[in-house]
DOKENU-602086 format. One line per 2 residues: number of its first residue (from 1); their letters; for each residue x, y, z of C-alpha. Coordinates in pm, 1 decimal. Layout:
BEGIN
NUM	A	X:Y:Z ~ ...
END
This chain:
BEGIN
1	ML	-3136.8:175.7:-441.0 ~ -3134.4:467.0:-683.3
3	RS	-3249.5:369.2:-1029.9 ~ -3104.8:579.1:-1309.1
5	IV	-3270.8:680.8:-1635.8 ~ -2932.6:649.8:-1810.5
7	GE	-2948.7:467.1:-2143.5 ~ -2836.3:107.9:-2191.1
9	EW	-2544.1:216.0:-2409.8 ~ -2369.8:345.5:-2094.9
11	LA	-2383.7:-3.5:-1942.9 ~ -2213.3:-165.5:-2244.9
13	RR	-1869.8:-328.7:-2217.0 ~ -1592.0:-326.8:-2475.3
15	EA	-1576.6:-704.4:-2483.0 ~ -1899.4:-901.0:-2508.1
17	WQ	-2004.7:-1045.7:-2174.0 ~ -2332.0:-1187.6:-2054.1
19	AR	-2428.7:-1233.2:-1689.4 ~ -2561.6:-1574.8:-1591.2
21	GD	-2937.2:-1603.2:-1565.7 ~ -2919.9:-1655.5:-1188.1
23	DA	-2690.1:-1352.8:-1134.3 ~ -2890.4:-1087.1:-948.4
25	RD	-2624.4:-817.3:-975.4 ~ -2659.1:-489.0:-1162.7
27	AG	-2387.4:-354.1:-1392.5 ~ -2245.2:-142.6:-1108.3
29	DI	-2223.2:-446.8:-879.5 ~ -2017.9:-628.3:-1142.5
31	DY	-1790.0:-327.2:-1193.0 ~ -1735.5:-293.6:-817.8
33	AR	-1657.8:-664.7:-778.7 ~ -1402.7:-653.3:-1058.8
35	VI	-1228.4:-349.3:-911.8 ~ -1193.4:-477.6:-556.3
37	HS	-1089.7:-824.7:-673.0 ~ -823.5:-684.4:-906.5
39	AS	-450.9:-721.6:-847.2 ~ -412.6:-345.5:-895.0
41	FR	-650.0:-275.1:-605.7 ~ -467.9:-515.9:-373.4
43	RL	-135.5:-350.7:-454.7 ~ -264.3:-22.0:-311.9
45	QG	-204.3:-164.3:36.3 ~ 167.4:-133.9:-39.4
47	KT	151.4:229.8:-152.1 ~ 130.9:487.5:126.5
49	QI	-62.0:814.2:118.1 ~ 207.3:1013.0:298.7
51	LN	536.9:868.7:189.8 ~ 696.4:596.4:400.6
53	LG	574.4:688.9:747.1 ~ 711.4:369.8:896.3
55	DS	552.5:67.9:1060.7 ~ 262.1:239.1:1237.2
57	DF	-63.5:46.2:1214.8 ~ -254.9:374.1:1206.2
59	YR	-152.9:568.0:897.2 ~ -340.3:539.9:572.1
61	TR	-225.6:354.1:263.6 ~ -368.7:423.3:-80.6
63	LT	-591.6:120.3:-22.5 ~ -752.1:253.3:295.9
65	HS	-766.8:599.5:138.3 ~ -954.4:455.3:-161.3
67	LE	-1202.4:278.8:66.9 ~ -1263.7:607.2:249.5
69	VA	-1312.6:790.5:-80.9 ~ -1567.8:524.5:-180.1
71	QI	-1755.9:562.1:149.7 ~ -1760.8:942.8:123.5
73	AS	-1868.8:926.0:-241.9 ~ -2161.7:701.8:-144.4
75	GL	-2254.6:952.3:125.4 ~ -2244.7:1238.7:-121.9
77	VK	-2481.1:1055.4:-358.1 ~ -2730.6:991.0:-78.3
79	QV	-2701.2:1344.1:55.3 ~ -2771.9:1527.8:-270.8
81	AK	-3050.0:1282.8:-357.6 ~ -3216.4:1359.5:-22.7
83	AH	-3158.3:1734.9:-47.1 ~ -3268.3:1767.8:-411.9
85	PQ	-3514.6:1484.3:-487.0 ~ -3678.0:1664.1:-781.7
87	HP	-3358.6:1791.8:-943.9 ~ -3300.9:1640.9:-1291.9
89	AT	-2947.5:1540.3:-1189.7 ~ -3083.8:1315.3:-914.2
91	AV	-3245.4:1093.7:-1177.5 ~ -2904.0:1013.2:-1327.0
93	LP	-2704.7:964.5:-1004.7 ~ -2500.7:643.4:-996.0
95	DR	-2609.1:363.4:-764.9 ~ -2392.1:275.9:-467.3
97	SL	-2195.0:-4.2:-631.9 ~ -2113.1:201.3:-939.6
99	IQ	-1986.0:506.8:-750.9 ~ -1783.8:279.8:-522.7
101	AV	-1631.4:111.5:-827.7 ~ -1528.4:451.2:-964.9
103	AC	-1399.0:573.4:-628.1 ~ -1203.9:255.7:-549.9
105	SH	-1042.6:280.9:-895.3 ~ -922.5:639.1:-875.0
107	DL	-568.2:568.7:-748.7 ~ -499.1:235.8:-920.6
109	GH	-246.6:380.0:-1166.8 ~ -36.0:571.1:-917.5
111	PP	320.2:434.6:-911.1 ~ 547.0:360.9:-612.3
113	FG	678.1:662.8:-419.6 ~ 389.0:893.2:-501.7
115	HG	441.7:1204.7:-710.6 ~ 815.6:1134.5:-722.3
117	GE	752.7:800.1:-889.7 ~ 518.1:962.8:-1140.6
119	VA	777.6:1225.4:-1232.5 ~ 1046.7:958.3:-1257.9
121	LN	842.9:739.2:-1493.1 ~ 745.8:1037.4:-1705.8
123	YC	1118.8:1112.1:-1736.9 ~ 1188.9:749.2:-1829.9
125	MR	913.0:757.8:-2092.7 ~ 1021.1:1090.0:-2249.6
127	GH	978.8:1066.6:-2624.2 ~ 777.4:745.6:-2582.5
129	GG	433.3:869.4:-2480.5 ~ 510.3:981.0:-2124.8
131	FE	348.6:863.1:-1804.2 ~ 70.3:1004.0:-1585.8
133	GN	-96.3:827.4:-1292.2 ~ -459.0:894.6:-1384.3
135	GQ	-389.9:789.6:-1741.0 ~ -233.0:469.0:-1608.5
137	TL	-551.6:398.3:-1411.8 ~ -751.7:394.1:-1734.7
139	RL	-484.7:177.5:-1897.8 ~ -497.3:-76.2:-1613.9
141	LS	-875.0:-103.3:-1624.4 ~ -904.7:-112.6:-2002.9
143	RL	-593.3:-313.5:-2100.6 ~ -388.0:-473.9:-1824.6
145	EN	-621.8:-639.5:-1574.7 ~ -713.0:-1002.9:-1642.2
147	FS	-1093.1:-1020.6:-1640.5 ~ -1118.8:-1041.4:-2019.9
149	EK	-909.1:-1131.8:-2321.0 ~ -821.0:-782.2:-2444.3
151	AG	-1032.5:-533.1:-2248.5 ~ -869.0:-548.3:-1904.3
153	AN	-1129.8:-540.4:-1627.5 ~ -1392.4:-486.6:-1901.1
155	LS	-1588.0:-237.6:-1692.6 ~ -1905.1:-73.1:-1813.2
157	RR	-1879.1:236.4:-2030.3 ~ -2025.4:450.3:-1751.3
159	AL	-1766.8:328.1:-1497.0 ~ -1482.5:412.0:-1736.7
161	LG	-1636.4:754.4:-1802.0 ~ -1628.6:809.9:-1425.2
163	VL	-1261.8:713.1:-1413.5 ~ -1176.0:942.3:-1708.1
165	KY	-1077.4:1238.2:-1492.9 ~ -888.1:1428.4:-1764.6
167	PA	-1046.7:1371.4:-2110.2 ~ -756.3:1484.4:-2330.8
169	AY	-450.2:1297.8:-2453.5 ~ -94.3:1349.0:-2330.9
171	SK	17.9:1463.8:-2676.3 ~ -249.2:1737.2:-2688.9
173	LY	-177.9:1886.6:-2347.2 ~ 199.7:1845.7:-2360.1
175	QP	395.7:2173.0:-2363.1 ~ 712.2:2118.0:-2573.8
177	GL	906.8:2360.8:-2354.1 ~ 860.9:2119.3:-2063.0
179	TP	1054.5:1822.8:-2197.6 ~ 1148.3:1586.5:-1911.8
181	RL	1518.0:1628.7:-1833.5 ~ 1788.7:1620.3:-1568.6
183	LD	1912.2:1927.0:-1385.6 ~ 2237.7:2063.6:-1525.7
185	NY	2570.4:2137.5:-1358.2 ~ 2600.8:1836.7:-1128.2
187	SF	2901.0:1608.7:-1169.4 ~ 2804.4:1317.5:-941.5
189	IR	2426.7:1290.3:-894.3 ~ 2159.3:1260.0:-1158.5
191	SI	1878.1:1481.6:-1037.9 ~ 1550.3:1509.3:-1231.5
193	DV	1416.1:1854.4:-1310.1 ~ 1081.4:1804.1:-1135.4
195	YA	912.1:2108.6:-1289.9 ~ 1003.5:2009.1:-1645.1
197	ST	934.5:1639.6:-1584.8 ~ 590.5:1665.7:-1423.1
199	PP	338.4:1533.0:-1678.1 ~ 15.4:1699.0:-1789.8
201	KC	-302.8:1566.6:-1628.5 ~ -432.7:1351.0:-1911.1
203	YL	-501.7:1008.5:-2053.1 ~ -219.0:828.8:-2232.5
205	DS	-221.0:831.8:-2613.3 ~ -202.2:451.7:-2606.3
207	EH	-562.3:456.3:-2475.9 ~ -705.3:684.5:-2746.6
209	EV	-909.2:399.1:-2894.6 ~ -1055.9:323.9:-2548.9
211	VE	-1153.9:687.4:-2493.1 ~ -1317.5:699.5:-2836.2
213	WI	-1524.2:397.4:-2735.8 ~ -1618.6:552.2:-2398.8
215	LQ	-1742.6:872.6:-2565.5 ~ -1923.7:696.0:-2851.0
217	PL	-2280.1:765.6:-2721.8 ~ -2217.8:1142.0:-2711.4
219	GA	-2337.0:1375.5:-2983.5 ~ -2069.7:1560.3:-3180.6
221	KD	-2126.7:1886.2:-2992.5 ~ -2108.2:1723.0:-2648.4
223	KA	-1796.7:1527.8:-2741.5 ~ -1616.2:1835.6:-2874.9
225	AF	-1703.9:2038.3:-2564.5 ~ -1613.9:1757.0:-2321.6
227	TD	-1269.8:1698.7:-2475.1 ~ -1189.4:2068.8:-2505.4
229	WQ	-886.6:2194.2:-2316.5 ~ -712.7:2517.2:-2224.2
231	PR	-356.5:2602.2:-2328.7 ~ -142.2:2777.3:-2065.7
233	TG	172.0:2982.2:-2118.2 ~ 477.6:2798.0:-1990.7
235	KH	266.9:2509.4:-1858.6 ~ 99.7:2199.2:-1992.2
237	GR	-257.3:2246.1:-2109.9 ~ -541.8:2146.7:-1881.7
239	TL	-879.3:1986.3:-1935.9 ~ -1202.4:2166.2:-1849.1
241	HQ	-1470.6:1904.6:-1789.8 ~ -1554.2:1577.9:-1616.7
243	SL	-1864.5:1363.6:-1582.9 ~ -2111.3:1368.9:-1292.4
245	DC	-1973.9:1042.8:-1149.3 ~ -1616.1:1165.8:-1181.3
247	SI	-1705.0:1491.8:-1005.0 ~ -1854.8:1296.9:-712.7
249	MD	-1538.1:1089.6:-685.9 ~ -1323.7:1402.6:-713.1
251	VA	-1506.2:1585.0:-432.2 ~ -1487.5:1271.2:-215.5
253	DD	-1114.8:1242.9:-287.0 ~ -1061.4:1606.7:-186.5
255	IA	-1252.3:1555.2:138.1 ~ -1055.2:1240.8:221.5
257	YG	-727.0:1416.5:142.7 ~ -804.9:1736.5:329.6
259	VH	-962.6:1575.3:636.1 ~ -826.2:1223.9:677.0
261	DL	-468.6:1306.0:577.4 ~ -491.7:1587.2:833.7
263	ED	-594.7:1325.5:1091.2 ~ -288.6:1113.9:1006.9
265	AI	-56.2:1413.1:1018.0 ~ -183.2:1520.2:1362.0
267	AL	-179.2:1167.1:1507.0 ~ 178.3:1111.8:1389.2
269	RL	285.2:1455.5:1521.4 ~ 390.5:1581.2:1179.5
271	VS	205.5:1910.0:1233.4 ~ 141.2:2134.9:1532.3
273	AE	-161.2:2328.1:1658.8 ~ 40.1:2649.5:1633.4
275	RF	111.9:2600.3:1263.4 ~ -251.7:2503.2:1204.4
277	RE	-366.5:2831.7:1358.7 ~ -123.0:3022.8:1136.6
279	KV	-228.1:2849.0:815.4 ~ -599.3:2775.7:868.4
281	SA	-755.3:3086.5:1017.1 ~ -1089.8:3125.4:1193.5
283	TV	-1205.0:3333.9:896.4 ~ -1176.2:3052.4:644.1
285	CK	-1353.2:2816.9:890.8 ~ -1633.0:3067.1:956.2
287	TF	-1926.5:2869.8:814.1 ~ -1812.7:2545.3:977.0
289	LS	-1769.0:2722.0:1311.2 ~ -2118.2:2872.3:1283.2
291	TL	-2252.0:2522.6:1224.7 ~ -2072.4:2398.3:1534.3
293	AE	-2201.8:2686.0:1745.6 ~ -2556.6:2611.2:1632.2
295	KY	-2543.0:2234.3:1674.8 ~ -2339.4:2221.0:1994.1
297	AG	-2455.3:2523.9:2188.9 ~ -2343.2:2360.9:2512.1
299	EA	-1977.5:2397.7:2408.7 ~ -1963.3:2755.2:2534.8
301	RD	-1603.2:2839.1:2452.1 ~ -1485.6:3001.4:2130.7
303	PY	-1577.2:2753.0:1852.4 ~ -1240.2:2794.4:1678.4
305	DV	-1047.0:2718.6:1997.9 ~ -1274.1:2423.9:2064.3
307	MV	-1211.9:2289.7:1711.3 ~ -833.1:2323.4:1730.3
309	SG	-822.2:2177.0:2082.6 ~ -1039.5:1890.5:1965.2
311	LF	-831.4:1814.3:1657.7 ~ -504.5:1826.4:1848.7
313	GD	-641.0:1662.3:2166.5 ~ -667.3:1291.1:2241.4
315	GG	-774.2:1032.2:1985.7 ~ -1138.9:1044.6:2090.7
317	TR	-1186.3:1419.1:2051.9 ~ -986.9:1420.1:1729.4
319	KR	-1206.1:1149.9:1577.1 ~ -1515.2:1344.6:1682.1
321	YI	-1395.8:1656.3:1501.2 ~ -1283.8:1461.9:1195.3
323	SR	-1636.0:1318.6:1178.1 ~ -1787.6:1666.1:1214.7
325	LV	-1568.6:1797.6:934.0 ~ -1667.2:1518.2:697.2
327	NY	-2034.8:1569.4:779.9 ~ -2004.5:1943.8:717.9
329	FL	-1853.9:1888.8:373.1 ~ -2117.1:1627.6:283.7
331	LA	-2393.2:1873.4:367.6 ~ -2222.7:2145.0:160.9
333	AR	-2247.3:1945.5:-163.5 ~ -2472.9:2077.3:-440.8
335	YD	-2529.3:2037.4:-813.5 ~ -2366.3:2260.5:-1071.3
337	EK	-2506.1:2281.9:-1424.6 ~ -2304.0:2319.0:-1745.8
339	QA	-2561.8:2423.1:-2001.8 ~ -2332.8:2355.8:-2298.6
341	FA	-2406.4:1982.9:-2263.4 ~ -2714.5:1786.3:-2363.5
343	EP	-2604.6:1456.1:-2204.1 ~ -2724.3:1467.0:-1838.6
345	ML	-2411.6:1292.6:-1706.3 ~ -2201.8:1577.3:-1847.7
347	RY	-2449.7:1859.7:-1791.4 ~ -2457.2:1812.6:-1412.5
349	RL	-2168.5:1793.5:-1166.5 ~ -2123.1:1784.4:-793.7
351	VL	-1944.8:2074.1:-622.7 ~ -1912.5:2216.2:-272.5
353	DD	-2057.6:2555.4:-190.1 ~ -1804.9:2839.5:-194.5
355	AA	-1743.4:2859.7:181.6 ~ -1688.3:2484.6:217.6
357	HD	-1470.8:2478.8:-95.1 ~ -1244.4:2752.2:44.7
359	FL	-1217.9:2580.5:383.6 ~ -1130.8:2245.3:225.5
361	DA	-871.9:2414.1:2.6 ~ -713.0:2563.1:316.2
363	LK	-693.4:2218.3:479.9 ~ -541.2:2064.3:165.6
365	QF	-289.1:2346.6:134.0 ~ -193.3:2302.7:500.1
367	IM	-113.3:1934.1:439.5 ~ 73.7:2019.8:121.3
369	DE	287.8:2288.5:285.7 ~ 349.9:2124.0:621.3
371	VI	378.5:1757.7:523.5 ~ 411.2:1683.1:153.0
373	RS	659.6:1963.8:86.1 ~ 850.7:1913.1:410.9
375	AS	1218.7:1826.1:373.9 ~ 1170.6:1485.3:538.1
377	VQ	907.0:1375.2:283.8 ~ 1083.5:1538.6:-10.4
379	QL	1409.0:1361.9:75.5 ~ 1230.0:1026.6:63.9
381	EF	1058.3:1125.8:-259.6 ~ 1394.7:1226.3:-408.6
383	KG	1544.0:891.3:-310.9 ~ 1244.7:702.1:-446.7
385	QG	1269.9:893.8:-773.7 ~ 1627.9:781.7:-819.9
387	MV	1542.3:420.0:-744.8 ~ 1253.1:418.9:-994.2
389	VS	1476.7:553.9:-1272.6 ~ 1755.7:308.4:-1187.2
391	VF	1526.4:6.0:-1190.8 ~ 1355.7:116.9:-1513.0
393	EA	1684.9:178.2:-1693.3 ~ 1830.7:-150.5:-1570.5
395	FE	1538.2:-342.0:-1720.8 ~ 1553.5:-136.3:-2038.3
397	SE	1927.8:-190.6:-2077.3 ~ 1910.9:-570.7:-2066.1
399	PE	1547.3:-683.5:-2083.9 ~ 1622.4:-1037.1:-2199.0
401	RL	1847.6:-1087.7:-1901.5 ~ 1666.2:-901.8:-1623.6
403	LP	1290.1:-899.9:-1684.6 ~ 1082.8:-1174.5:-1513.5
405	GD	948.3:-1436.3:-1753.6 ~ 587.0:-1317.0:-1777.9
407	IL	691.6:-953.5:-1825.7 ~ 954.2:-1057.1:-2082.4
409	AR	685.6:-1242.2:-2279.0 ~ 475.5:-923.2:-2290.5
411	FR	782.6:-721.0:-2384.4 ~ 855.3:-950.6:-2677.7
413	AA	490.6:-953.9:-2787.2 ~ 493.7:-572.5:-2785.5
415	EG	811.2:-571.4:-2999.0 ~ 1027.4:-424.9:-2727.2
417	SR	799.2:-137.8:-2625.4 ~ 914.4:65.6:-2325.2
419	RV	550.0:84.6:-2222.4 ~ 566.8:-276.6:-2099.8
421	IC	857.0:-192.3:-1867.9 ~ 673.3:118.9:-1754.9
423	DF	360.6:-85.8:-1675.6 ~ 569.4:-330.2:-1472.8
425	VA	750.4:-65.3:-1267.7 ~ 436.6:147.3:-1218.7
427	GM	252.7:-153.1:-1078.4 ~ 511.5:-222.2:-808.6
429	TD	440.3:-145.5:-445.1 ~ 690.9:73.6:-260.7
431	TH	846.2:-237.0:-101.4 ~ 861.1:-431.2:-430.2
433	LL	1043.8:-142.0:-596.6 ~ 1283.1:-108.9:-301.9
435	KT	1364.4:-480.9:-296.1 ~ 1410.0:-487.1:-673.5
437	YE	1650.2:-193.7:-645.6 ~ 1843.6:-367.9:-367.6
439	RL	1865.2:-690.0:-568.2 ~ 2000.7:-502.1:-870.3
441	FA	2229.8:-251.2:-700.9 ~ 2294.4:-325.0:-331.5
443	PR	2648.2:-454.5:-253.0 ~ 2532.3:-773.1:-77.5
445	MG	2511.0:-1078.4:-298.1 ~ 2143.5:-1160.5:-251.6
447	SI	1973.0:-1492.2:-316.9 ~ 1734.2:-1640.5:-568.4
449	FD	1518.3:-1725.9:-266.5 ~ 1469.1:-1358.7:-167.6
451	RL	1099.6:-1284.4:-203.8 ~ 1004.0:-973.7:-399.8
END
């Protein structure tokens, strides 16, 4: 196991907690246990990666995706430690449990129906602090989970730093010209303006106190640089920095998205070899193909043709090439240094070399163009958006009448804050949201015995 030189202050927890004397676990082991035993983690099995693909037992949910991100993140840590044993960043790498805790947490705050649900909740929360999925992840871990009285899962400071993907508040990054709104000129449907209603990538202002606690060990200069952000004309501002652990998770997430979502899309016949050849050229794959030619000299045909045939062949050859892709990206990982920072966990980050980065970007863009932005997925996202808004507004209109008892108690304790309703809706699985919508709006009578 890697042993870090990171100071004890990074292992602190917001709420006092002491391990039993016979507990052999490290701080990362405890963080990992709390994440995978959380209700939020279990709910990821009901949230699909590619929206509502049906009843196939093959496609990935956000739960299986998160497990894959955790496995890849662990591989990245081992790979860079082996490749760069004397590098100063290697001394501060997270151990396996800690990076898996961070990686398994990364999608916890994402609402039902993917990006559409996020846009819908940001619209519902306009003027009340907004909504953003990554920000909701921090809120779940630091407030809403039930492992402590008032500190949520009460993870270590380092784990929360790893989860803090965008270290600036909603209110700072928010561009006033992009106020969430409906599209004009429609007499029957209420259609959200997606461009105006997409939130900045941020943490929620409600968690400002938590973020202040996370960053407490940093010197003033490091803290100012880490929380700096870049304004953009006509767009929300964007953050500039993330911690070493967060960068490992982020690279692992990109690999899982670009490679494993490609595997799903091919297996479910959502994409074709012809379109792949058009969008992902041999040029952008050049370094990967050279690696293949070197390692598998016996495969005498053109390496690009072999790769495409393998990916779009039977399940066995596809899995072989998916494995080769993941291995290629793992080997392409390296450290990047940001000399503005004194704190090692901010000074060093994990990145892919330029050729691998460009290839992975091409794979991700292919999935975005051919699957995520396809009419079939967008139609489902549009429908899900409408259902999220309808359910939210129903609860908001008559909370005393419609909210379940435990949620109503929180709502009253929070003096009628919309944030409580937002937390409730954001935590629903796709099926829970759909059944709630049907119970509230479908013509059939329904029954008190219907299970949500």
